[in-house]
BAVO-909634 format. One record per residue: x negated, y, z of N, C-alpha, C in turn; residue in three letters; residue number from 1. Coordinates in steps of 0.02 Angstrom, whole numbers. Layout:
N
X, Y, Z, X, Y, Z, X, Y, Z, Ala, NUM .
...
This chain:
194
-819, -1214, 1204, -849, -1250, 1263, -787, -1258, 1313, Met, 1 .
-775, -1302, 1338, -727, -1322, 1400, -773, -1324, 1470, Leu, 2 .
-741, -1290, 1515, -782, -1292, 1571, -741, -1326, 1629, Val, 3 .
-732, -1392, 1627, -686, -1432, 1694, -619, -1412, 1691, Ser, 4 .
-588, -1464, 1724, -531, -1468, 1743, -532, -1476, 1816, Phe, 5 .
-468, -1470, 1844, -451, -1491, 1911, -398, -1535, 1901, Val, 6 .
-377, -1582, 1939, -342, -1632, 1934, -277, -1623, 1965, Met, 7 .
-211, -1637, 1938, -149, -1627, 1960, -138, -1663, 2008, Glu, 8 .
-173, -1727, 2014, -166, -1775, 2072, -197, -1760, 2134, Asp, 9 .
-249, -1714, 2134, -297, -1700, 2180, -290, -1620, 2183, Asn, 10 .
-243, -1580, 2199, -229, -1513, 2188, -278, -1474, 2247, Pro, 11 .
-297, -1422, 2219, -336, -1387, 2273, -299, -1353, 2340, Pro, 12 .
-232, -1353, 2344, -196, -1322, 2393, -184, -1243, 2384, Gly, 13 .
-193, -1220, 2333, -170, -1153, 2308, -160, -1153, 2250, Tyr, 14 .
-115, -1092, 2228, -89, -1085, 2159, -144, -1069, 2110, Ala, 15 .
-137, -1081, 2052, -186, -1068, 2001, -170, -1083, 1940, Leu, 16 .
-189, -1049, 1889, -161, -1062, 1818, -192, -1112, 1793, Ala, 17 .
-161, -1147, 1726, -190, -1206, 1717, -247, -1209, 1655, Asp, 18 .
-246, -1146, 1630, -309, -1128, 1575, -315, -1055, 1583, Arg, 19 .
-380, -1042, 1572, -390, -964, 1569, -460, -971, 1513, Leu, 20 .
-433, -924, 1460, -477, -899, 1404, -525, -854, 1427, Ala, 21 .
-602, -873, 1412, -648, -831, 1428, -649, -779, 1371, Leu, 22 .
-635, -720, 1380, -629, -675, 1320, -683, -620, 1317, Thr, 23 .
-728, -624, 1365, -801, -560, 1368, -856, -613, 1372, Thr, 24 .
-899, -571, 1338, -970, -603, 1342, -990, -616, 1426, Pro, 25 .
-974, -576, 1476, -993, -564, 1525, -964, -635, 1572, Ala, 26 .
-904, -645, 1556, -873, -711, 1578, -915, -766, 1555, Gln, 27 .
-926, -766, 1490, -973, -823, 1474, -1025, -837, 1499, Val, 28 .
-1067, -781, 1510, -1136, -780, 1536, -1118, -803, 1622, Arg, 29 .
-1065, -790, 1649, -1056, -800, 1719, -1048, -890, 1728, Ala, 30 .
-1020, -916, 1681, -1024, -989, 1681, -1090, -1010, 1657, Ile, 31 .
-1125, -995, 1623, -1179, -1011, 1595, -1238, -1020, 1646, Gly, 32 .
-1236, -1008, 1710, -1281, -1010, 1750, -1274, -1074, 1785, His, 33 .
-1322, -1114, 1806, -1316, -1179, 1824, -1283, -1170, 1894, Pro, 34 .
-1312, -1133, 1942, -1286, -1134, 2005, -1205, -1107, 2013, Leu, 35 .
-1192, -1062, 1969, -1115, -1048, 1968, -1063, -1100, 1930, Arg, 36 .
-1104, -1135, 1890, -1070, -1196, 1861, -1060, -1238, 1924, Thr, 37 .
-1101, -1253, 1961, -1099, -1308, 2014, -1046, -1284, 2068, Thr, 38 .
-1045, -1211, 2077, -1000, -1179, 2122, -919, -1207, 2099, Val, 39 .
-918, -1188, 2028, -842, -1199, 2003, -824, -1271, 2007, Leu, 40 .
-876, -1318, 1996, -867, -1391, 2002, -853, -1404, 2080, Gln, 41 .
-879, -1380, 2120, -867, -1401, 2194, -799, -1367, 2216, Leu, 42 .
-781, -1312, 2197, -700, -1295, 2194, -662, -1333, 2184, Leu, 43 .
-680, -1390, 2127, -626, -1433, 2099, -592, -1464, 2165, His, 44 .
-641, -1484, 2211, -609, -1530, 2279, -558, -1480, 2317, Glu, 45 .
-580, -1415, 2327, -536, -1378, 2386, -571, -1308, 2378, Arg, 46 .
-536, -1260, 2405, -564, -1194, 2428, -626, -1201, 2474, Ala, 47 .
-661, -1167, 2471, -728, -1159, 2508, -748, -1091, 2529, Ala, 48 .
-783, -1075, 2582, -823, -1026, 2597, -897, -1026, 2566, Thr, 49 .
-919, -967, 2574, -981, -961, 2557, -1034, -1004, 2581, Val, 50 .
-1020, -998, 2655, -1070, -1039, 2696, -1071, -1123, 2667, Thr, 51 .
-994, -1142, 2663, -991, -1217, 2638, -1041, -1226, 2570, Glu, 52 .
-1021, -1180, 2533, -1043, -1185, 2465, -1118, -1196, 2474, Leu, 53 .
-1153, -1157, 2510, -1217, -1141, 2519, -1247, -1205, 2548, Ala, 54 .
-1222, -1233, 2603, -1244, -1298, 2623, -1230, -1357, 2583, Glu, 55 .
-1178, -1351, 2533, -1175, -1405, 2476, -1225, -1397, 2440, Ala, 56 .
-1242, -1350, 2408, -1301, -1339, 2361, -1373, -1340, 2393, Val, 57 .
-1380, -1328, 2452, -1443, -1319, 2482, -1481, -1250, 2465, Gly, 58 .
-1440, -1205, 2452, -1467, -1135, 2444, -1468, -1088, 2496, Arg, 59 .
-1496, -1035, 2496, -1475, -977, 2546, -1419, -949, 2537, Pro, 60 .
-1385, -924, 2594, -1311, -905, 2594, -1303, -837, 2558, Lys, 61 .
-1358, -805, 2560, -1358, -739, 2507, -1359, -758, 2430, Ser, 62 .
-1399, -796, 2418, -1401, -825, 2343, -1335, -844, 2321, Thr, 63 .
-1295, -891, 2356, -1244, -923, 2338, -1180, -846, 2342, Val, 64 .
-1189, -823, 2387, -1135, -750, 2394, -1148, -709, 2328, Ala, 65 .
-1204, -706, 2304, -1217, -656, 2243, -1191, -697, 2194, His, 66 .
-1182, -754, 2186, -1164, -799, 2126, -1074, -801, 2133, His, 67 .
-1064, -794, 2198, -988, -799, 2200, -954, -732, 2182, Val, 68 .
-996, -699, 2206, -973, -611, 2189, -978, -614, 2112, Asp, 69 .
-1028, -646, 2080, -1016, -637, 2004, -961, -672, 1978, Val, 70 .
-952, -728, 1992, -890, -760, 1978, -824, -724, 1990, Leu, 71 .
-826, -707, 2044, -752, -657, 2066, -752, -613, 2031, Ala, 72 .
-804, -556, 2010, -802, -497, 1973, -777, -523, 1895, Arg, 73 .
-803, -580, 1877, -773, -604, 1814, -703, -628, 1810, Glu, 74 .
-663, -639, 1870, -610, -667, 1877, -596, -744, 1865, Gly, 75 .
-659, -777, 1889, -659, -853, 1880, -643, -881, 1942, Leu, 76 .
-646, -844, 2005, -647, -870, 2063, -608, -806, 2108, Val, 77 .
-566, -823, 2152, -539, -768, 2201, -535, -800, 2270, Gln, 78 .
-520, -749, 2312, -510, -771, 2385, -428, -788, 2391, Val, 79 .
-425, -864, 2405, -355, -886, 2419, -334, -888, 2482, Val, 80 .
-380, -877, 2536, -358, -888, 2601, -416, -853, 2645, Arg, 81 .
-399, -826, 2705, -454, -806, 2747, -443, -842, 2825, Thr, 82 .
-480, -841, 2867, -476, -861, 2938, -523, -829, 2964, Arg, 83 .
-505, -803, 3045, -545, -773, 3081, -596, -827, 3121, Arg, 84 .
-658, -809, 3115, -697, -839, 3151, -736, -787, 3202, Val, 85 .
-721, -788, 3276, -749, -746, 3312, -734, -666, 3284, Arg, 86 .
-778, -636, 3290, -757, -570, 3253, -766, -549, 3183, Ala, 87 .
-773, -610, 3136, -778, -614, 3064, -723, -643, 3038, Val, 88 .
-699, -610, 2978, -651, -642, 2933, -695, -686, 2875, Glu, 89 .
-675, -747, 2884, -708, -783, 2838, -658, -796, 2781, Glu, 90 .
-681, -782, 2718, -651, -789, 2656, -661, -866, 2621, Arg, 91 .
-606, -888, 2595, -607, -949, 2568, -600, -942, 2491, Phe, 92 .
-642, -958, 2441, -634, -945, 2369, -617, -1008, 2344, Tyr, 93 .
-566, -999, 2288, -537, -1040, 2249, -550, -1028, 2171, Gly, 94 .
-542, -1068, 2125, -539, -1056, 2061, -480, -1031, 2037, Arg, 95 .
-488, -985, 1975, -420, -953, 1955, -383, -992, 1908, Thr, 96 .
-413, -1046, 1885, -385, -1095, 1831, -411, -1162, 1839, Ala, 97 .
-365, -1204, 1816, -391, -1279, 1822, -447, -1284, 1763, Arg, 98 .
-444, -1253, 1703, -494, -1251, 1650, -509, -1191, 1623, Met, 99 .
-576, -1174, 1611, -592, -1117, 1575, -621, -1137, 1508, Phe, 100 .
-606, -1096, 1461, -619, -1110, 1398, -653, -1044, 1353, Phe, 101 .
-692, -1057, 1319, -714, -993, 1268, -666, -979, 1228, Val, 102 .
-650, -922, 1214, -587, -904, 1178, -622, -900, 1101, Ser, 103 .
-579, -927, 1059, -612, -931, 980, -608, -852, 957, Pro, 104 .
-579, -815, 982, -565, -755, 962, -624, -707, 980, Glu, 105 .
-647, -666, 932, -713, -616, 956, -688, -563, 1013, Pro, 106 .
-733, -545, 1062, -726, -514, 1115, -704, -447, 1089, Ala, 107 .
-664, -407, 1123, -620, -351, 1104, -683, -294, 1100, Ala, 108 .
-731, -291, 1138, -774, -250, 1131, -818, -259, 1074, Ser, 109 .
-828, -317, 1038, -869, -317, 984, -922, -340, 992, Gly, 110 .
-939, -352, 1058, -1003, -382, 1072, -990, -459, 1073, Glu, 111 .
-1046, -492, 1038, -1055, -563, 1020, -1047, -609, 1080, Ala, 112 .
-1004, -654, 1088, -1007, -709, 1133, -1077, -749, 1144, Met, 113 .
-1108, -753, 1206, -1160, -801, 1212, -1157, -854, 1184, Pro, 114 .
-1203, -885, 1153, -1207, -953, 1132, -1252, -996, 1157, Thr, 115 .
-1285, -984, 1213, -1353, -1010, 1250, -1328, -1053, 1306, Asp, 116 .
-1265, -1080, 1313, -1245, -1125, 1357, -1235, -1192, 1336, Phe, 117 .
-1282, -1238, 1354, -1289, -1305, 1317, -1268, -1359, 1366, Asn, 118 .
-1205, -1372, 1371, -1182, -1426, 1420, -1225, -1490, 1423, Asp, 119 .
-1259, -1523, 1357, -1302, -1565, 1359, -1377, -1552, 1387, Phe, 120 .
-1390, -1497, 1380, -1464, -1477, 1440, -1440, -1487, 1502, Glu, 121 .
-1396, -1464, 1519, -1362, -1473, 1596, -1370, -1553, 1601, Val, 122 .
-1334, -1589, 1552, -1330, -1657, 1579, -1398, -1694, 1567, Ala, 123 .
-1431, -1682, 1527, -1507, -1707, 1527, -1545, -1693, 1583, Ala, 124 .
-1544, -1644, 1615, -1572, -1624, 1675, -1543, -1666, 1729, Arg, 125 .
-1477, -1662, 1730, -1451, -1698, 1798, -1447, -1780, 1786, Glu, 126 .
-1448, -1806, 1729, -1460, -1871, 1715, -1526, -1898, 1718, Ser, 127 .
-1588, -1854, 1722, -1655, -1880, 1739, -1656, -1942, 1795, Ala, 128 .
-1635, -1910, 1855, -1647, -1956, 1912, -1615, -2020, 1903, Pro, 129 .
-1546, -2022, 1872, -1516, -2074, 1860, -1551, -2131, 1810, Ala, 130 .
-1579, -2098, 1756, -1607, -2143, 1712, -1671, -2173, 1740, Phe, 131 .
-1707, -2133, 1788, -1776, -2163, 1822, -1740, -2225, 1865, Ala, 132 .
-1686, -2213, 1899, -1676, -2272, 1946, -1620, -2318, 1897, Glu, 133 .
-1617, -2321, 1831, -1585, -2381, 1795, -1505, -2370, 1804, Gly, 134 .
-1478, -2308, 1826, -1412, -2308, 1845, -1385, -2256, 1776, Arg, 135 .
-1405, -2252, 1733, -1380, -2205, 1671, -1336, -2244, 1620, Leu, 136 .
-1285, -2239, 1605, -1253, -2274, 1557, -1241, -2229, 1493, Trp, 137 .
-1266, -2231, 1441, -1255, -2179, 1384, -1249, -2217, 1317, Gly, 138 .
-1230, -2185, 1274, -1233, -2196, 1208, -1244, -2137, 1156, Phe, 139 .
-1278, -2153, 1109, -1275, -2091, 1056, -1267, -2134, 985, Ile, 140 .
-1226, -2110, 949, -1214, -2126, 885, -1211, -2076, 837, Arg, 141 .
-1221, -2094, 773, -1207, -2040, 712, -1162, -2077, 657, His, 142 .
-1131, -2030, 632, -1075, -2056, 575, -1070, -1997, 534, Ala, 143 .
-1075, -2004, 465, -1053, -1961, 414, -979, -1946, 405, Arg, 144 .
-947, -1898, 437, -882, -1899, 428, -862, -1818, 411, Ile, 145 .
-798, -1800, 399, -780, -1744, 369, -768, -1688, 436, Ser, 146 .
-776, -1639, 432, -752, -1585, 479, -687, -1597, 517, Glu, 147 .
-635, -1618, 487, -564, -1627, 502, -571, -1699, 544, Glu, 148 .
-624, -1741, 535, -613, -1812, 563, -654, -1789, 635, Gln, 149 .
-711, -1749, 634, -735, -1720, 701, -695, -1705, 735, Ala, 150 .
-642, -1641, 717, -611, -1615, 758, -562, -1662, 780, Ser, 151 .
-523, -1710, 750, -486, -1761, 780, -519, -1808, 827, Glu, 152 .
-573, -1822, 812, -615, -1855, 861, -625, -1821, 936, Phe, 153 .
-635, -1763, 927, -655, -1716, 980, -593, -1720, 1025, Trp, 154 .
-533, -1707, 990, -475, -1703, 1029, -454, -1768, 1070, Gln, 155 .
-478, -1825, 1034, -467, -1899, 1083, -514, -1893, 1137, Arg, 156 .
-581, -1856, 1129, -628, -1856, 1176, -612, -1807, 1234, Met, 157 .
-570, -1754, 1205, -543, -1711, 1269, -494, -1745, 1309, Ala, 158 .
-460, -1787, 1280, -417, -1819, 1323, -443, -1870, 1370, Ala, 159 .
-502, -1896, 1346, -534, -1947, 1387, -568, -1910, 1454, Leu, 160 .
-585, -1840, 1424, -617, -1794, 1496, -563, -1777, 1534, Val, 161 .
-508, -1767, 1510, -450, -1758, 1556, -434, -1812, 1606, Glu, 162 .
-431, -1873, 1578, -424, -1926, 1609, -473, -1951, 1668, Glu, 163 .
-541, -1922, 1652, -595, -1925, 1702, -581, -1877, 1755, Phe, 164 .
-561, -1827, 1735, -550, -1767, 1788, -485, -1787, 1830, Asp, 165 .
-435, -1829, 1798, -380, -1842, 1838, -394, -1896, 1895, His, 166 .
-451, -1925, 1894, -462, -1981, 1932, -478, -1954, 2007, Leu, 167 .
-438, -1982, 2050, -436, -1954, 2118, -503, -1967, 2152, Pro, 168 .
-516, -1907, 2199, -589, -1901, 2229, -592, -1949, 2281, Arg, 169 .
-630, -1985, 2256, -658, -2048, 2313, -723, -2060, 2308, Ala, 170 .
-750, -2114, 2348, -824, -2134, 2345, -865, -2094, 2374, Gly, 171 .
-931, -2110, 2368, -972, -2069, 2396, -1025, -2037, 2349, Glu, 172 .
-1025, -2057, 2279, -1067, -2030, 2232, -1025, -1995, 2180, Thr, 173 .
-1058, -1935, 2166, -1028, -1886, 2102, -1053, -1921, 2043, Val, 174 .
-1006, -1929, 1995, -1041, -1947, 1927, -1031, -1889, 1879, Tyr, 175 .
-1082, -1895, 1836, -1072, -1842, 1781, -1038, -1883, 1720, Gly, 176 .
-1021, -1842, 1674, -986, -1873, 1614, -987, -1820, 1559, Phe, 177 .
-1042, -1831, 1519, -1044, -1779, 1454, -1026, -1813, 1388, Ala, 178 .
-994, -1776, 1346, -975, -1807, 1278, -977, -1746, 1240, Val, 179 .
-986, -1758, 1178, -985, -1704, 1127, -997, -1719, 1051, Gly, 180 .
-977, -1688, 1005, -973, -1691, 937, -1009, -1642, 916, Val, 181 .
-1064, -1656, 865, -1118, -1600, 838, -1144, -1610, 780, Tyr, 182 .
-1151, -1566, 735, -1183, -1586, 669, -1256, -1599, 683, Pro, 183 .
-1299, -1641, 636, -1355, -1643, 653, -1390, -1657, 574, Thr, 184 .
-1456, -1661, 572, -1485, -1675, 517, -1502, -1750, 509, Asp, 185 .
-1480, -1780, 547, -1496, -1873, 536, -1487, -1882, 467, His, 186 .
-1528, -1927, 451, -1537, -1951, 387, -1462, -1992, 369, Pro, 187 .
-1448, -1997, 305, -1399, -2047, 284, -1411, -2064, 220, Ser, 188 .
-1384, -2130, 193, -1396, -2161, 138, -1343, -2123, 91, Leu, 189 .
-1368, -2122, 14, -1322, -2095, -27, -1268, -2140, -36, Pro, 190 .
-1205, -2118, -61, -1156, -2155, -83, -1175, -2221, -117, Ala, 191 .
-1139, -2268, -108, -1162, -2339, -148, -1135, -2327, -216, Glu, 192 .
-1167, -2349, -249, -1145, -2353, -335, -1102, -2395, -342, Glu, 193 .
-1058, -2397, -388, -1002, -2446, -405, -1034, -2503, -441, Pro, 194 .
């Protein structure tokens, strides 16, 4: 599972790693919460304070602060700068990496990595209003192919995702982009007889 990139053409204004492998179940659970995923996506744009994040998502500051703390504890965000506002030091949080991915290696603790984070579930929920407004563009296709072909195709799709992530941030509308390859029990015809 990949969890978003930050564009080189639109840097966040602070140093961060290109990739970070999520190696603990707690890290995977941290990105599995929809609000925390939204916070990480917002930090694509720039570093932000908890107050700014709370305003952007329309949630109480205390709720957003809790979720930012979870992300910080798991090493996914960090304080990248501070500023003094009256008598309070305001913290700006930024991502620790341009891309997060779940490590293919088992967790060192032996604890199983969570498998309940489904990007398509999130995409289905997000895309429902666009569907209702007639603004959803989508395809679903099925093909009987080898695992190797599926892996090669996934690599090409990952390149397309990277291209999407490198688009300059402009416009008023945030668009979602969901891709995937997955095995199904979709019916298929037997091989044709010679």
